[in-house]
Structures are given as structure tokens and as C-alpha cells.
N, C-alpha and C positions, 0 to 999 in steps of 0.2 A: 851415439854412433857414427865420430865423424870418420871417415875412414879406416873405418877399424885399427886407429891409433890412437884417440883423445875420447875419451866421455863427457859430454856435457851432463853435468850435474844441477845447470837451474841458474835463476837468474832473481838476483832480487831488484826493485825498481826504486829508488829512494826519493822521488818525488811523480809523480802521477800526475803531476797539473803543472804545468809551466805557464808564464806568461809569454809574449812576444817579448822578444830581446833575450831572455831567459836562456836556460840553461837544464837540461835532461841530464840526469845521473843514474847511470844502469852499473851491478857490479855482475859479474859472472863468472861460474864457477865450472872448473875443469880439470880430470883425473885423464893424465897421458897414462897408456898401458904400455907404452915399452919409449925409447929414444925417440925420438922424432926428429929425423935429419935436413925435411921440408923447410924451406925457408915461409915462414908464413905469417899474415895479414887477420886478423878479427874483424868482420864490417861487422858495422852497425847503423841500419841507416833507420828516418823517421818517413816515412809512406803517408803521402793523402789516400784520398779516395779511389783517384785510380792508379794507384802505386806510382806516381812521382813519388824521388827522393827528396823531399825538401833539408834536409839534415842528417848529416852522414858522420863517422869516425870510423880510420881504420887504425887498428893499434895493436901490437904485441910486446906490454914492455919488458918482458923477457923471452932471450934466445930458446926456442924450444929445446932445442938441443941439448942445452943445461938443463931439462927436466929432469928428473927420475921418475922413473914408471911407478902408480901408486900416489903421488905425493897429488894434493891438490893444491892448484893455482887459481888466485884471484885476480882478474882485469876490472880496471874501472873503467868506464865507456863516459866522456862528456859531451855530451849534443847538444849543438848551439842551434838555439830559435832564433832565425832572424826577426827586427821587427816590423816587417812586413808581412811576416805569416800569418794567415786568416786565422781567427778565430775557429774552435773547434777540432773534430775528435780523429789522431792520425795513430798509426798500425805502429810499431818497431818490430825490426827483420833482422836477423841475424845469421850471419858463415862466416866459414876461414876458406880463403885464396891462397894459392903459393903466391909468392913477388915476383917469381923467375918468369913463371910465364903467365900470370893472371887467372889459371886453372883453381875453378871453385874447388874446394874437398866434396866427395857426396858423403849424405847423410843417409844413414844403414837403420832398417828395420830388420833385424835379423840378420841374411843372406845378402835381402835386397836393398837395392840405391833406390830408396823414396823422393830425396830433394835432394838441392844446395842449398838453401836456406829453411831457415824458422821463422815462421811469425808466431812474437812473444803474444804482446797484449795492445794493448791500446794508452795512449797517452792524451791528455785534454790541454788543448792551448786555448787560454782564456787570459781573461784582462783582470779576475779576482785572484789568478794564483799570489802564491807570496813568494 
């Protein structure tokens, strides 16, 4: 529940393993509860073991005020992995922010705001990936 306006329905990681100089592809699924007037972006980051961002993408391919309550929206995220990225395991994180003031939308569990990002799962950077 993002800001009591948008439900995160889940995600599909299209490739859990990637080579350096490759690309992670992630689908995210969303359902608005109402018309959303905030100018938004979805951020997805690839984090190393120290929570430093090694790759990321901020995108929203459709204006949120064009969404209809109850519809399901799917966003494709493409996260490039630099050729110098070390082999290892990395976390994916996801969240939303307003582009006009860069404020992240809170994530609610019931009535309590619990976070401003979600950790999804790990991905593996290795030289064996296709």
C-alpha cells in the first residue's frame, strides 16, 4: 500500500542472473485505488552488500493521472550492469517518489507507515549467465 493510493501487486524478475555488462529485467504490477495527481516515478536500485547503488532506473511509462482506479498497470524496468561490476550477489529495492519535490511515498501496513522502499530479492552477477 503506497500512500493509500496505489497497491503494489508484485513483481516478476525475468533474469535472476546477469553477466557484467548485461541487463536485469524486472516487471512490476500496480493497481491504483483512485486517480493519482502526484507526478510520480518508480525507482528500482541494484544494491551491493553495503547498500550502495550500483545500478538503477527511475521510470514511469504512463502518467499516473491517466490510470483508472482498479486497473492493473505493468511497468518494465531495465537495469544495466556495468562491465566493471564485481561478481556477487546484489539486492533489488523499489519505491515511488514525487518528481516535483523528490519525496518518497510511504508504504503502509494498515494505518502505520512502515517504510519508504521495499527490498525485493537478490540477483547474481556472474560470468556464467547468458
